[in-house]
C-alpha positions as CSV (number, residue, x, y, z in Angstrom):
1,X,36.9,154.5,51.5
2,X,37.6,152.9,48.2
3,X,34.4,151.3,47.0
4,X,35.0,150.1,43.4
5,X,35.4,146.4,44.3
6,X,32.3,146.6,46.6
7,X,30.3,148.3,43.9
8,X,31.4,145.7,41.3
9,X,30.4,142.8,43.7
10,X,27.0,144.3,44.3
11,X,26.5,144.9,40.5
12,X,27.3,141.2,39.8
13,X,24.9,140.1,42.5
14,X,22.1,142.3,41.3
15,X,22.7,141.3,37.6
16,X,22.3,137.7,38.6
17,X,19.1,138.6,40.5
18,X,17.8,140.6,37.5
19,X,18.5,137.6,35.2
20,X,16.8,135.2,37.5
21,X,13.8,137.5,37.8
22,X,13.4,137.7,34.0
23,X,13.4,134.0,33.8
24,X,11.3,132.8,36.7
25,X,8.2,130.9,35.9
26,X,6.2,132.4,38.8
27,X,6.1,136.1,39.9
28,X,6.7,135.2,43.5
29,X,10.0,133.5,42.5
30,X,11.7,130.6,44.0
31,X,11.4,130.5,47.8
32,X,15.2,130.2,48.2
33,X,15.7,133.5,46.3
34,X,13.2,135.2,48.5
35,X,15.0,134.1,51.6
36,X,18.5,134.9,50.2
37,X,17.4,138.5,49.2
38,X,15.5,139.0,52.5
39,X,18.7,138.1,54.4
40,X,20.8,140.3,52.1
41,X,18.5,143.3,52.6
42,X,18.4,142.8,56.4
43,X,22.2,142.4,56.6
44,X,22.9,145.4,54.3
45,X,20.6,147.5,56.4
46,X,22.9,146.6,59.4
47,X,26.0,147.5,57.3
48,X,24.6,150.9,56.4
49,X,24.0,151.6,60.1
50,X,27.5,150.4,61.0
51,X,29.2,152.4,58.3
52,X,27.2,155.5,59.3
53,X,28.1,155.1,62.9
54,X,31.8,154.5,62.1
55,X,32.0,157.7,59.9
56,X,30.3,159.6,62.7
57,X,32.8,158.5,65.3
58,X,30.3,156.4,67.2
59,X,31.0,152.9,68.6
60,X,30.1,150.2,66.2
61,X,28.7,146.7,66.8
62,X,27.7,144.5,63.9
63,X,25.3,141.9,65.1
64,X,23.8,139.9,62.2
65,X,21.1,138.2,64.4
66,X,18.2,140.3,62.8
67,X,19.4,139.2,59.4
68,X,19.4,135.5,60.5
69,X,16.1,135.5,62.4
70,X,13.8,133.2,60.5
71,X,10.6,134.9,61.7
72,X,11.9,138.3,60.5
73,X,13.0,136.9,57.2
74,X,9.7,135.1,56.8
75,X,7.9,138.4,57.2
76,X,10.1,140.1,54.6
77,X,9.5,137.3,52.1
78,X,5.8,137.2,52.7
79,X,5.4,141.0,52.3
80,X,7.4,141.3,49.0
81,X,7.4,139.6,45.6
82,X,10.6,138.8,43.9
83,X,10.8,142.1,42.0
84,X,10.2,144.1,45.1
85,X,12.9,142.2,46.9
86,X,15.4,142.9,44.1
87,X,14.5,146.6,44.1
88,X,14.9,146.7,47.9
89,X,18.3,144.9,47.6
90,X,19.4,147.3,44.9
91,X,18.4,150.4,47.0
92,X,20.3,149.0,50.0
93,X,23.3,148.2,47.9
94,X,23.5,151.8,46.8
95,X,23.1,152.9,50.5
96,X,25.9,150.6,51.6
97,X,28.2,151.8,48.9
98,X,27.4,155.4,49.7
99,X,27.8,155.0,53.5
100,X,31.2,153.1,53.0
101,X,32.4,155.8,50.6
102,X,31.8,158.4,53.3
103,X,34.2,156.7,55.7
104,X,37.7,158.2,55.7
105,X,40.4,155.6,54.8
106,X,42.1,156.3,58.1
107,X,39.2,154.5,59.9
108,X,39.8,151.2,58.0
109,X,41.9,149.9,60.9
110,X,39.2,150.7,63.5
111,X,38.1,147.7,65.5
112,X,34.4,146.9,65.3
113,X,32.7,144.3,67.5
114,X,31.2,141.6,65.3
115,X,28.6,139.2,66.5
116,X,27.6,136.5,64.1
117,X,24.6,134.1,64.4
118,X,24.1,131.0,62.3
119,X,21.0,129.8,60.5
120,X,20.0,128.0,63.7
121,X,20.0,131.4,65.4
122,X,23.0,130.4,67.6
123,X,25.9,132.9,68.2
124,X,29.0,131.5,66.5
125,X,31.3,134.5,66.6
126,X,31.8,137.4,69.0
127,X,35.1,139.2,68.4
128,X,36.5,142.5,67.3
129,X,37.5,142.8,63.7
130,X,39.1,145.6,61.7
131,X,36.5,147.5,59.5
132,X,38.6,146.9,56.4
133,X,38.6,143.2,57.1
134,X,34.8,143.2,57.5
135,X,34.4,145.0,54.2
136,X,36.9,142.7,52.4
137,X,35.0,139.7,53.6
138,X,31.7,141.1,52.5
139,X,33.1,142.1,49.1
140,X,35.2,139.1,48.4
141,X,33.3,136.3,50.1
142,X,29.7,137.1,51.0
143,X,28.5,138.9,47.9
144,X,30.2,136.4,45.5
145,X,28.5,133.6,47.4
146,X,25.1,135.3,47.0
147,X,25.8,135.8,43.3
148,X,26.8,132.2,42.8
149,X,23.6,131.0,44.5
150,X,21.4,133.3,42.3
151,X,23.2,132.1,39.2
152,X,22.8,128.4,40.2
153,X,19.1,128.9,40.9
154,X,18.7,130.6,37.5
155,X,19.9,127.3,35.9
156,X,17.6,125.0,37.7
157,X,14.8,123.5,35.6
158,X,11.3,124.1,36.8
159,X,12.3,127.3,38.5
160,X,13.2,129.3,35.4
161,X,12.3,129.2,31.8
162,X,15.0,127.7,29.6
163,X,17.5,130.1,28.0
164,X,17.0,130.1,24.2
165,X,20.0,128.8,22.4
166,X,19.8,131.4,19.7
167,X,18.1,134.8,20.1
168,X,15.7,135.5,17.3
169,X,15.5,139.0,15.9
170,X,12.4,140.8,17.1
171,X,11.4,144.1,15.4
172,X,9.3,145.0,18.4
173,X,12.5,145.9,20.4
174,X,13.7,144.5,23.6
175,X,11.4,143.2,26.2
176,X,10.9,144.8,29.6
177,X,13.7,144.7,32.0
178,X,13.6,144.8,35.8
179,X,15.5,147.8,37.1
180,X,15.2,149.5,40.5
181,X,12.6,152.2,40.3
């Protein structure tokens, strides 16, 4: 399947996460960022499995309950600092894109059972959807929403260091950057 828009949406989300990570005052990062990235990694793990099953001709059910389970997300947040979560999210983004790219375009119309659970861990949706519609929603709605949240958190005082109005030249070269390793 065509993955350029998906790749771009992930890149924008990860760029926002990298920027926030470079500006946070505390290594652990804002709690909201940890929860958002924990949810993203859990959901993206489900997408990899769904895309792999679809490409393999297996029946597919996407049930986001594990990505909405507060206990599970709490464990993920407790076990990883902000930089670890970003690396995890970046690795899963690559896996999602790779798994989706392996799906023949002819399977875009395949119906997939989708079960969605809200933050209160209540099922709010249980219907079949076309794979291409699921992918479009993820690319055009979910990833941009995550990106906007990360950008907004990066602007909040007290969470991040202020952005300098003018960059000063530094002969020592650029500072360290956070990239998946």
